[in-house]
matplotlib code that plots the C-alpha trace (Angstrom):
import matplotlib.pyplot as plt

x = [19.9, 18.0, 14.8, 15.2, 15.9, 12.9, 10.7, 11.9, 11.2, 7.7, 7.0, 8.3, 6.0, 2.9, -0.2, 0.0, 3.6, 2.9, -0.2, 2.2, 3.4, 1.4, 2.3, 0.8, 0.8, 0.7, 1.7, 5.0, 3.4, 2.6, 6.0, 8.2, 6.3, 7.4, 3.8, 4.4, 7.5, 5.3, 2.2, 3.4, 5.4, 2.2, 0.2, 2.8, 2.8, -1.0, -1.3, 2.1, 1.7, 4.6, 3.7, 6.0, 5.3, 5.8, 5.6, 4.8, 2.4, -1.3, -1.9, 1.0, -0.2, -3.7, -2.3, -0.2, -3.2, -5.3, -2.6, -2.8, 0.7, -0.4, -2.7, -3.9, -4.1, -3.7, -3.9, -5.4, -7.4, -11.1, -12.5, -9.9, -10.4, -14.2, -13.6, -11.3, -14.1, -16.7, -14.6, -14.5, -10.9, -11.9, -15.1, -15.1, -13.2, -12.7, -12.0, -9.0, -7.6, -7.0, -4.7, -4.4, -2.3, -0.3, 1.4, 5.0, 7.2, 10.1, 9.7, 10.3, 7.2, 7.9, 4.5, 2.7, 0.8, 0.5, -3.0, -5.8, -7.1, -5.2, -6.9, -5.9, -2.4, -1.9, -3.1, -0.4, 2.3, 1.3, 1.1, 4.6, 6.1, 7.5, 9.2, 6.7, 7.7, 4.9, 5.3, 4.0, 3.7, -0.1, 0.0, -2.9, -1.0, -0.5, -4.2, -5.2, -2.8, -4.2, -7.7, -6.6, -5.1, -8.3, -10.5, -8.2, -8.7, -5.0, -4.9, -3.1, -1.4, 0.7, 3.6, 7.0, 8.4, 6.3, 8.3, 7.2, 9.8, 8.0, 9.1, 7.9, 7.0, 10.4, 12.4, 9.8, 10.4, 14.1, 13.9, 11.6, 14.2, 17.0, 15.4, 13.3, 10.2, 6.5, 5.4, 2.0, 2.7, 0.8, 1.3, 2.6, 5.6, 6.2, 6.4, 8.9, 11.0, 14.3, 15.9, 13.6, 16.1, 14.1, 10.7, 7.8, 4.0, 2.3, -1.2, -3.2, -6.7, -8.6, -11.4, -10.3, -7.0, -8.6, -6.7, -8.6, -6.9, -8.6, -7.7, -8.9, -8.2, -7.7, -10.4, -9.6, -12.5, -10.5, -7.1, -7.3, -3.6, -3.8, -3.5, -7.0, -7.2, -4.0, -5.1, -8.5, -6.8, -4.8, -7.9, -9.8, -7.0, -6.3, -10.0, -10.3, -9.9, -6.3, -5.3, -7.0, -5.2, -1.9, -2.5, -3.4, -0.3, 2.1, 3.7, 6.8, 8.2, 5.0, 2.7, 0.2, 0.5, -2.6, -6.1, -8.1, -11.7, -12.7, -16.5, -17.4]
y = [31.1, 28.6, 30.5, 30.6, 26.8, 26.1, 28.2, 26.4, 23.0, 24.1, 25.4, 22.1, 20.1, 22.2, 20.6, 23.0, 21.9, 18.2, 18.7, 19.6, 16.0, 12.8, 9.2, 7.3, 3.5, 2.6, 0.0, -0.5, 0.1, 3.7, 4.3, 2.4, 3.7, 7.2, 8.5, 9.8, 11.6, 13.5, 13.9, 14.7, 17.9, 19.3, 18.4, 20.0, 23.2, 23.3, 22.6, 22.8, 19.2, 16.8, 13.2, 10.4, 7.2, 3.7, 1.6, -2.1, -4.7, -3.7, -6.4, -5.0, -1.4, -2.3, -4.0, -1.0, 1.3, -1.1, -0.7, 3.1, 3.4, 5.4, 8.4, 7.7, 4.5, 4.4, 0.8, -1.4, -4.4, -3.2, -6.1, -5.7, -1.9, -2.2, -4.6, -2.0, 0.5, -1.9, -2.8, 0.9, 1.7, 4.5, 6.4, 6.1, 4.6, 6.9, 5.6, 7.5, 6.0, 2.9, 1.1, -2.6, -5.7, -7.3, -10.7, -10.2, -13.0, -13.9, -12.7, -16.3, -17.3, -21.0, -21.5, -19.9, -17.7, -14.7, -13.4, -11.5, -14.2, -14.3, -17.5, -19.4, -18.0, -19.1, -22.6, -22.8, -21.6, -24.2, -27.0, -26.3, -25.8, -22.5, -20.2, -17.9, -15.3, -14.4, -11.5, -13.7, -10.7, -10.3, -7.2, -6.1, -7.6, -10.9, -11.0, -10.5, -13.2, -15.7, -14.8, -15.5, -18.9, -19.9, -18.8, -20.8, -23.9, -24.1, -22.7, -25.9, -26.8, -23.8, -25.9, -26.7, -23.4, -21.3, -19.3, -16.8, -14.0, -12.3, -9.0, -5.8, -5.4, -4.1, -7.0, -9.5, -8.1, -8.3, -11.9, -12.6, -10.9, -12.9, -16.3, -15.4, -16.1, -15.0, -12.2, -10.6, -6.9, -3.6, -1.6, 1.4, -0.3, -2.2, 1.0, 2.5, -0.8, -0.6, -4.0, -5.8, -8.1, -10.5, -9.7, -8.2, -7.8, -11.0, -10.8, -7.6, -6.3, -8.9, -7.1, -9.1, -7.3, -4.0, -2.5, 0.0, 2.1, 3.6, 6.0, 6.3, 8.5, 6.3, 6.8, 9.1, 7.3, 4.0, 5.6, 9.1, 9.8, 9.8, 13.1, 12.9, 16.5, 16.2, 12.8, 14.1, 17.1, 14.6, 12.6, 15.7, 16.9, 13.7, 13.3, 17.0, 18.4, 19.4, 16.0, 14.1, 16.4, 15.7, 11.9, 12.2, 14.3, 11.7, 10.0, 7.9, 8.1, 9.9, 7.1, 7.7, 5.3, 5.9, 7.1, 9.2, 8.1, 9.7, 10.3, 14.0]
z = [29.7, 31.8, 31.4, 27.6, 27.6, 29.7, 27.5, 24.4, 26.0, 27.1, 23.5, 22.0, 24.3, 23.8, 22.2, 19.2, 18.3, 18.6, 16.4, 13.6, 13.2, 12.7, 12.1, 9.2, 9.0, 5.3, 2.7, 1.1, -2.4, -1.6, -0.2, -2.7, -5.7, -4.7, -4.2, -0.7, -1.7, -4.1, -1.9, 1.5, 0.8, -0.8, 2.2, 4.5, 2.4, 2.7, 6.4, 8.1, 9.3, 8.9, 8.2, 9.4, 7.3, 8.6, 5.5, 6.1, 4.8, 5.1, 7.7, 9.8, 9.3, 10.5, 13.5, 14.3, 14.0, 16.2, 18.9, 18.6, 17.3, 14.3, 13.8, 10.3, 8.2, 4.4, 3.0, 0.4, 1.7, 1.7, 3.7, 6.5, 6.4, 6.8, 9.8, 11.3, 11.2, 12.4, 15.4, 16.4, 15.5, 13.0, 12.6, 8.8, 5.8, 2.8, -0.7, -2.0, -5.3, -7.2, -9.6, -10.4, -9.8, -12.5, -12.8, -13.9, -15.0, -17.3, -20.9, -22.0, -19.9, -19.3, -17.7, -20.7, -18.3, -20.5, -21.0, -19.3, -16.8, -13.5, -12.4, -15.6, -15.3, -11.7, -12.5, -15.2, -12.9, -10.3, -12.9, -14.2, -10.7, -12.0, -9.5, -7.9, -5.3, -2.8, -0.4, 2.4, 4.7, 5.2, 3.0, 0.8, -2.2, -0.3, 0.7, -3.0, -4.1, -1.7, -2.9, -6.5, -5.6, -3.8, -6.7, -9.0, -6.9, -6.1, -2.6, -1.4, -4.7, -5.8, -7.2, -5.8, -7.1, -4.7, -2.1, 0.5, 1.2, 4.1, 2.5, 0.8, -2.8, -4.0, -2.4, -3.7, -7.2, -6.7, -5.8, -8.8, -11.1, -9.7, -10.2, -13.3, -11.3, -11.3, -8.9, -8.3, -8.0, -7.7, -10.9, -9.0, -7.6, -10.8, -12.8, -10.3, -10.2, -12.0, -11.5, -13.9, -15.5, -17.7, -16.1, -17.9, -17.3, -18.5, -17.0, -16.8, -17.5, -15.5, -13.5, -10.4, -10.4, -9.4, -6.4, -4.2, -1.5, 1.6, 4.3, 7.9, 10.9, 14.0, 16.6, 19.5, 21.4, 21.2, 21.6, 23.3, 22.8, 19.0, 17.1, 15.7, 14.5, 12.4, 11.1, 10.0, 8.3, 6.3, 5.4, 4.5, 2.3, 0.5, -0.5, -1.5, -5.0, -4.1, -2.8, -5.6, -8.2, -6.4, -6.8, -10.4, -11.2, -9.9, -12.9, -13.7, -17.2, -18.2, -16.9, -14.1, -11.2, -9.2, -10.1, -7.6, -6.9, -3.6, -3.4, -4.1]

ax = plt.figure().add_subplot(projection="3d")
ax.plot(x, y, z, "-o")
ax.set_aspect("equal")
plt.show()
């Protein structure tokens, strides 16, 4: 009995068994959109590797990976991702997929923000002091929002209705729905969001709203304890024809949420 138990413990602690599970630091948009619920079972069937996802804002995900608390990083802030690689925390960044950001707001649109220019829209929201819910969580979406405010010349004048929730995309949309406010959202989470209330997409189609995602295996040279082999298997799979097809096949109500664009 004791020998059998000891054997089981040794097997469970062997390098091979541990290699069958990796930790991914990723964004709330990939998790809350339902994408990982679609992708990860396919990856496990292909490789036998289980992926535990920690879904936080992109800034928090990158900090987590910098500490060596994740094996793979899947986020959407290209400038921050490239710095992560330049600082030696990953050997390479791979483009994976894209979608876009949209500005949602009440159908009545009191700020008259509707159109195809995000900068003009934000200026109108600020000028009318309309409710605007910002994630305020250093996520990729939050970083993009701050860039748009700066480009609109309103970085320090966002109106009295501006509020930061310090929360994920889903909770931010819930807050926006409850106060009939404006929210910058990634389209994937918006399409999966059910508590829309009076909210609708008001601004889309601006080239600035392009939203690229990247993936990186955390460097074993920087953090020798990370499961770099499993992490690289995930990276290789998600940029492969099989992984890219899995991304393209994920739809909500017949609408594709993410578009694969890994380099061949």
